[in-house]
C-alpha positions in Angstrom: 35.9 -3.1 -17.4 34.4 0.4 -17.6 31.4 -0.8 -19.7 30.8 -3.8 -17.4 30.5 -1.5 -14.3 28.3 0.9 -16.3 25.9 -1.9 -17.1 25.8 -3.1 -13.5 25.2 0.4 -12.1 22.5 1.2 -14.6 20.7 -2.0 -13.8 20.9 -1.3 -10.1 19.5 2.2 -10.5 16.6 0.8 -12.6 15.8 -1.8 -9.9 15.9 0.7 -7.1 13.7 3.2 -9.0 11.1 0.5 -9.4 10.8 -0.2 -5.6 8.9 2.7 -4.1 9.0 3.1 -0.3 5.8 2.1 1.5 4.0 4.9 3.4 4.2 4.4 7.1 2.6 5.8 10.3 1.8 4.5 13.8 -1.8 4.0 15.0 -1.3 6.9 17.3 -0.2 9.2 14.5 -3.1 8.3 12.3 -5.6 8.8 15.2 -4.1 12.2 16.0 -4.4 13.2 12.3 -8.1 12.1 12.4 -8.7 14.1 15.6 -7.3 17.3 14.0 -9.0 16.9 10.6 -12.4 18.6 10.3 -13.0 17.2 6.8 -13.2 13.5 7.2 -15.6 11.8 4.9 -18.4 9.8 6.6 -17.2 11.2 9.9 -19.0 9.9 13.1 -18.3 13.3 14.7 -19.0 15.9 11.9 -19.5 19.6 12.0 -16.8 20.6 14.5 -15.4 23.7 12.9 -11.6 24.0 12.5 -9.0 21.8 14.0 -8.9 23.6 17.3 -12.7 23.4 17.7 -12.7 19.8 16.6 -10.1 18.8 19.2 -12.1 20.6 22.0 -15.4 19.0 20.9 -13.8 15.5 20.7 -12.4 16.0 24.2 -15.9 16.8 25.4 -17.1 13.5 24.0 -15.2 11.5 26.5 -11.9 9.8 27.0 -9.9 8.7 23.9 -10.9 5.0 24.6 -14.6 6.1 24.4 -14.1 7.8 21.1 -12.1 4.9 19.7 -14.9 2.6 20.7 -17.5 4.7 18.8 -15.2 4.9 15.8 -14.0 1.4 15.4 -16.4 -0.8 17.3 -18.8 -3.1 15.5 -22.4 -2.6 16.4 -25.6 -4.2 15.2 -27.2 -2.5 12.2 -30.6 -2.9 13.6 -31.7 0.4 15.0 -28.9 2.4 13.4 -29.9 5.0 10.9 -26.3 5.2 9.5 -26.2 1.5 8.8 -27.8 0.8 5.4 -26.3 -2.4 3.9 -27.1 -3.1 0.3 -28.9 -6.2 -1.0 -25.5 -7.6 -2.1 -24.1 -7.2 1.4 -27.1 -9.1 2.9 -26.8 -11.8 0.3 -23.1 -12.2 1.0 -23.8 -12.5 4.8 -26.4 -15.2 4.2 -24.2 -17.2 1.8 -21.1 -17.1 4.0 -22.6 -17.3 7.5 -26.3 -18.3 7.1 -27.3 -15.2 9.1 -28.9 -11.9 8.1 -27.6 -10.2 11.2 -25.0 -7.6 10.3 -22.7 -5.3 12.3 -21.2 -2.1 11.0 -17.6 -1.3 11.5 -15.6 1.8 10.3 -12.1 1.6 9.0 -10.1 4.9 8.9 -8.4 5.4 5.6 -5.8 8.1 4.7 -5.5 8.3 1.0 -2.4 9.0 -1.0 -3.3 12.7 -1.4 -3.9 13.2 2.3 -7.7 13.0 2.3 -9.2 10.9 5.1 -12.4 8.9 5.3 -14.2 6.5 7.6 -15.0 3.6 5.3 -18.1 1.7 6.4 -17.7 -2.1 6.4 -19.9 -4.9 7.7 -19.3 -7.9 9.9 -21.4 -11.1 9.7 -21.0 -14.0 12.1 -22.5 -17.5 12.1 -21.9 -21.1 11.2 -18.7 -20.9 13.2 -17.2 -18.3 10.9 -17.0 -14.5 10.8 -16.4 -12.4 7.7 -15.8 -8.7 6.8 -18.0 -7.5 4.0 -17.4 -4.4 2.0 -20.1 -2.2 0.4 -20.0 -4.2 -2.8 -20.6 -7.5 -1.1 -17.1 -8.9 -1.3 -16.1 -11.0 1.7 -12.8 -11.2 3.6 -12.0 -13.6 6.5 -9.4 -11.3 8.0 -7.4 -8.1 7.6 -4.8 -9.8 5.5 -7.4 -10.9 3.0 -8.9 -7.4 2.9 -5.5 -5.9 2.1 -4.7 -8.5 -0.5 -8.1 -8.5 -2.4 -9.8 -5.3 -1.3 -10.4 -2.0 -3.1 -7.7 0.1 -1.4 -4.2 0.9 -2.8 -0.8 0.3 -1.3 -0.4 4.1 -1.2 -3.3 4.3 1.3 -2.9 4.0 5.0 -5.4 2.2 7.2 -6.2 2.3 10.9 -8.3 -0.4 12.3 -8.4 -3.3 14.7 -6.1 -6.2 13.9 -9.0 -8.5 14.4 -11.5 -6.9 12.0 -14.2 -9.5 12.4 -14.4 -9.2 16.2 -17.6 -7.9 17.8 -17.8 -5.4 19.2 -14.0 -5.3 18.9 -10.9 -6.7 20.6 -7.2 -6.7 20.2 -4.8 -4.0 19.3 -5.1 -1.3 16.7 -2.8 -1.5 13.7 -1.7 0.9 11.0 -1.0 -0.7 7.7 -1.0 0.0 4.0 -4.4 -0.4 2.3 -3.0 -3.1 -0.1 -0.4 -5.7 0.5 2.8 -4.5 -1.2 4.0 -6.5 -4.2 6.8 -8.9 -3.5 10.1 -7.3 -4.7 12.3 -10.3 -4.5 11.4 -11.7 -7.9 12.3 -8.4 -9.4 15.7 -8.4 -7.6 16.4 -12.0 -8.8 15.4 -11.1 -12.4 17.4 -8.0 -12.3 20.5 -9.8 -11.0 20.2 -12.3 -13.9 20.0 -9.4 -16.4 23.0 -7.8 -14.8 25.1 -11.0 -15.0 24.1 -11.7 -18.6 24.8 -8.1 -19.7 28.2 -8.1 -18.0 29.0 -11.5 -19.5 28.1 -10.3 -22.9 30.4 -7.3 -22.6 33.3 -9.5 -21.5 32.7 -12.0 -24.3 32.5 -9.2 -26.9 35.8 -7.7 -25.7 37.6 -11.1 -25.9 36.2 -11.8 -29.4 37.4 -8.5 -30.7 40.9 -9.1 -29.3 41.1 -12.5 -31.0 39.9 -11.2 -34.3 42.0 -8.0 -34.2 45.0 -8.8 -31.9 47.0 -5.7 -33.0 44.1 -3.3 -32.7 43.6 -1.7 -29.3 40.1 -2.2 -27.9 38.2 0.3 -25.8 41.4 2.3 -25.2 40.3 5.6 -26.6 43.6 6.2 -28.5 43.7 9.3 -30.6 43.3 8.8 -34.3 46.6 8.6 -36.4 48.0 11.8 -37.8 46.5 12.8 -41.0 48.7 13.8 -43.9 49.2 17.5 -44.2 47.7 19.3 -47.2 50.3 20.8 -49.5 50.6 24.5 -49.1 49.4 26.5 -52.1 
């Protein structure tokens, strides 16, 4: 049975190695990382020196709820110099909602290497529907669709409102992976089948050898028989 358990353990190690742990963080932890990071791409509050200076300057901007509103609220693009939607974004808005009116919303992203950015996205509303539109004109009806079909990776972390199409914003903040993790249960099921088949093959082979060679020990590791001694010269 030694080989059977060896096969089972090897298959188990293979399966576990293929299931990497998801990165995790709470909304508060991600927000605090943002507040201490003076090198956030597309930052709404740039040019604040080192971490200590940045924290002091952010505190001077108002209460945390005010800063969160400026960071994560969705505001009309009209009159905003920072809001420059492309032609593909405007076309997507017209096609999905029948309206040219766009709102800009930022999503905080912490990438796998630790770099952070505020990713500009757009919200369009009309015809009884609301969609999130990325910079390439792809549309998403909710956060789940953005995570499933969007450009981010499962190794990225995202801080945003759970209701990403709300204007100017409502609901709770959520911290999630940038891409929906792949379902691992099919891998477990397939691995279990491989383990069972491999174990059955080993057992079948052992029994076959015993039937064909009944007097020959199988998998016993017996020492080889004594060799005849060479005659002394």
